[in-house]
C-alpha positions in Angstrom: 0.0 0.0 0.0 1.4 3.4 -0.7 1.9 5.7 2.2 -0.9 8.1 1.7 -3.4 5.2 1.3 -2.0 3.8 4.5 -2.5 7.1 6.3 -6.1 7.4 4.9 -6.9 3.8 6.0 -5.4 3.9 9.5 -8.1 4.6 12.1 -8.7 4.2 15.8 -10.2 0.7 16.2 -12.6 0.2 19.1 -13.8 -3.3 18.5 -11.6 -6.5 18.3 -12.3 -10.1 17.6 -11.1 -12.9 19.8 -7.9 -13.8 17.9 -4.3 -13.8 19.1 -1.9 -11.4 17.4 1.2 -13.0 15.9 4.4 -12.0 17.8 6.2 -11.3 14.6 3.6 -8.6 13.7 4.0 -7.0 17.1 7.8 -7.2 16.7 7.6 -5.4 13.3 5.4 -2.7 14.8 7.9 -2.3 17.7 10.8 -2.1 15.2 9.0 0.6 13.2 8.5 2.5 16.5 12.1 2.0 17.6 13.3 3.5 14.3 11.3 6.7 14.8 13.2 10.0 15.0 13.5 11.9 18.3 15.0 15.1 19.7 18.8 14.8 19.7 18.3 11.1 18.9 17.4 10.6 22.6 14.8 7.9 22.0 13.1 8.7 25.3 10.8 5.6 25.3 10.4 2.1 26.5 7.7 -0.2 25.3 6.0 -2.7 27.5 4.0 -5.4 25.5 1.2 -6.7 27.6 -0.1 -9.9 26.0 -0.8 -12.1 29.0 -4.6 -12.4 29.0 -5.0 -12.0 32.7 -2.7 -8.9 32.8 -4.4 -7.4 29.7 -7.7 -7.6 31.6 -6.3 -5.9 34.7 -4.7 -3.1 32.7 -7.9 -2.7 30.6 -9.9 -2.4 33.7 -7.8 0.7 34.7 -8.7 2.5 31.5 -12.3 3.2 32.4 -14.6 3.5 35.5 -18.2 3.4 36.5 -18.7 7.0 35.3 -16.5 6.8 32.2 -17.6 4.4 29.6 -15.6 5.6 26.5 -12.9 2.9 26.9 -15.1 -0.1 27.6 -13.9 -1.7 24.4 -10.3 -2.1 25.8 -10.8 -5.6 27.4 -11.5 -7.0 23.8 -7.9 -6.2 22.7 -5.6 -9.1 23.0 -2.5 -6.9 23.3 -1.9 -3.5 25.0 1.4 -1.7 24.5 2.4 0.8 27.2 4.8 3.5 26.3 6.9 4.8 29.2 8.8 8.2 28.9 12.5 7.7 29.6 14.9 10.4 30.5 15.9 12.7 27.7 19.6 13.6 27.0 20.9 16.5 29.0 21.1 18.7 25.9 17.5 18.0 25.1 16.4 18.7 28.7 18.2 22.1 28.6 16.6 22.9 25.2 13.2 21.8 26.4 13.5 24.1 29.4 14.9 27.1 27.4 12.3 26.8 24.7 9.4 25.7 27.0 8.7 22.7 24.7 7.7 19.1 25.7 10.2 17.4 23.3 9.7 14.0 25.0 6.0 14.2 24.3 6.6 15.1 20.6 8.9 12.1 20.4 6.4 9.7 22.0 3.7 10.9 19.5 6.0 10.2 16.6 7.0 6.7 17.8 3.4 5.8 18.7 2.2 6.7 15.2 5.0 4.7 13.6 3.8 1.8 15.7 0.2 2.3 14.6 1.0 2.8 10.9 3.0 -0.4 10.8 0.1 -2.2 12.6 -2.3 -0.9 9.9 0.1 -2.3 7.3 0.0 -5.6 9.1 -3.8 -5.7 9.0 -4.1 -4.9 12.7 -6.2 -2.3 14.4 -5.0 0.0 17.1 -6.3 2.8 19.4 -4.1 5.2 21.3 -5.3 5.8 24.9 -4.4 8.8 27.0 -7.1 8.3 29.6 -6.1 5.7 32.2 -5.3 5.2 35.9 -1.6 5.8 35.7 -0.6 4.8 39.3 -2.6 1.6 39.1 -1.1 0.6 35.7 2.4 1.5 36.7 1.9 -0.8 39.7 0.6 -3.6 37.6 3.5 -3.4 35.1 6.2 -2.7 37.7 7.0 0.7 36.2 9.3 2.7 38.6 7.4 5.4 40.5 9.5 8.2 39.0 8.7 7.2 35.4 5.7 8.5 33.5 3.4 6.3 31.5 2.5 8.4 28.5 0.3 6.2 26.3 -1.4 2.9 26.0 -2.1 1.4 22.5 -4.6 -1.4 22.1 -3.7 -3.9 19.4 -5.8 -6.6 17.7 -7.8 -7.7 14.8 -10.9 -5.7 14.0 -14.0 -7.6 12.8 -14.0 -8.2 9.0 -17.1 -5.9 8.7 -15.5 -3.1 10.7 -15.9 -0.1 8.4 -13.3 2.4 7.8 -15.1 5.5 8.9 -15.2 8.4 6.6 -12.6 10.6 8.2 -13.9 14.0 9.0 -11.0 16.4 8.7 -10.8 20.1 8.2 -10.2 21.2 4.6 -6.7 21.5 3.3 -7.3 25.3 3.0 -8.3 25.5 6.6 -5.1 24.0 8.0 -2.5 25.0 5.5 -1.1 28.5 4.6 2.1 29.5 2.8 4.5 32.1 4.0 2.3 33.6 6.8 -0.6 32.7 9.1 
């Protein structure tokens, strides 16, 4: 598939079938993510692949609550990938402070999208989650207290009839200008 078609077809998947995901496919997704660019080549990430069914359910339970139902699909996913923010290089930390920029978050976004695009190429569905009980999941995954858990990504096979939604995006003219705002 050419790249633009891949980008057009990639979507957040919120429904998964009961089917294991091949470890080779997850490995290729992780390799795509590992190769992502980052500020000063700091690569401030660590990926934790959660594929033990019991642990997946425990982590999934920490992505929603009685009053919050928008992540109720997560227990269907056979794999959840957690992305932990690792320490940036000193030069990047200084630059981030001087420029008031969250470079590590930029880097996490890039690596996460590399993962999700490769997953789409593999025929897998993904959904990035930013809403979760961070302390509980850090405890479940033995993530050190001083580390930050930035994102979770659900991974699995969507049902065959899962429709690619018509992506609603602002027009090109609304988001692009040349030479000035």
